[in-house]
C-alpha positions in Angstrom: -2.4 9.5 10.2 -2.7 6.1 9.8 -4.1 5.7 13.2 -7.3 7.5 11.3 -10.1 5.2 9.6 -10.8 8.3 7.6 -7.2 7.7 5.6 -8.3 3.9 4.5 -11.7 5.3 3.6 -9.6 8.0 1.7 -7.6 5.6 0.1 -10.0 3.2 -1.1 -12.4 5.9 -2.1 -9.4 7.6 -4.1 -8.7 4.2 -5.4 -12.0 2.7 -6.7 -12.5 6.2 -8.5 -9.2 5.7 -10.2 -9.5 2.4 -11.5 -13.2 1.7 -11.2 -11.8 -1.6 -9.0 -12.5 -3.0 -5.6 -9.5 -1.9 -3.3 -8.8 -3.5 -0.1 -6.4 -2.2 2.7 -5.8 -5.2 5.3 -3.2 -4.8 8.5 -1.5 -8.4 8.7 -0.3 -9.1 11.8 1.7 -12.0 14.0 1.7 -12.2 17.6 -0.7 -9.3 18.8 1.7 -7.0 16.4 1.5 -5.4 13.3 3.6 -7.0 10.6 2.6 -4.9 7.3 0.2 -3.1 5.7 -1.2 -4.5 2.1 -3.1 -2.4 -0.4 -4.9 -4.5 -3.1 -6.9 -4.3 -5.4 -9.3 -6.0 -7.6 -7.4 -8.3 -10.8 -3.7 -9.3 -10.8 -1.2 -8.2 -8.4 2.5 -8.4 -9.9 4.2 -5.3 -8.3 5.3 -5.5 -4.0 1.7 -3.9 -2.3 2.8 -4.5 0.8 4.6 -2.3 3.3 6.4 -3.6 6.5 4.9 -2.1 9.7 9.1 -1.4 10.7 9.7 0.6 7.5 7.4 3.3 9.3 8.7 3.4 13.0 11.3 6.0 14.0 14.0 4.4 16.8 11.9 5.3 19.5 9.0 3.6 17.7 7.1 6.4 16.9 5.4 7.2 13.4 7.6 8.9 10.9 6.2 11.5 9.0 6.9 10.3 5.2 5.1 10.1 2.0 3.3 6.7 1.3 2.7 6.4 -2.5 0.1 4.3 -4.2 0.8 3.2 -8.0 -1.8 1.6 -10.2 -2.0 -0.1 -13.3 -4.1 -2.3 -15.2 -1.3 -4.7 -15.9 0.4 -5.0 -12.8 -2.3 -4.0 -9.8 -1.3 -1.7 -7.3 2.6 -0.8 -5.9 2.8 1.2 -2.9 6.1 2.1 -1.1 7.4 4.6 1.1 9.6 7.7 0.2 9.6 9.8 -3.3 9.7 7.7 -6.0 8.1 7.9 -9.1 5.7 5.6 -11.1 7.8 2.4 -13.0 7.1 -0.5 -15.0 7.5 -3.6 -12.9 8.3 -6.5 -15.0 7.5 -10.3 -13.9 8.0 -13.7 -14.9 4.8 -14.0 -15.9 5.2 -12.7 -19.6 
């Protein structure tokens, strides 16, 4: 589904409704290849909010059928991950 703009639209719409902040979805590449996907939000971004494209691929180059989790807190910003992890506190050196 990552190839569908409707999915990107759903992410930014749900993100805005849940936080009241602007959400962005960025596709970052190098030398003509997709490198990573970053989801961001207005304000502080302490957590890792990037998924490397290679994490989304099977050995044959097709897209895996996996969940992408998006977590948000006012203090730490957006954190995204693949798999079945739960929300957790992200500590930073900024405190």
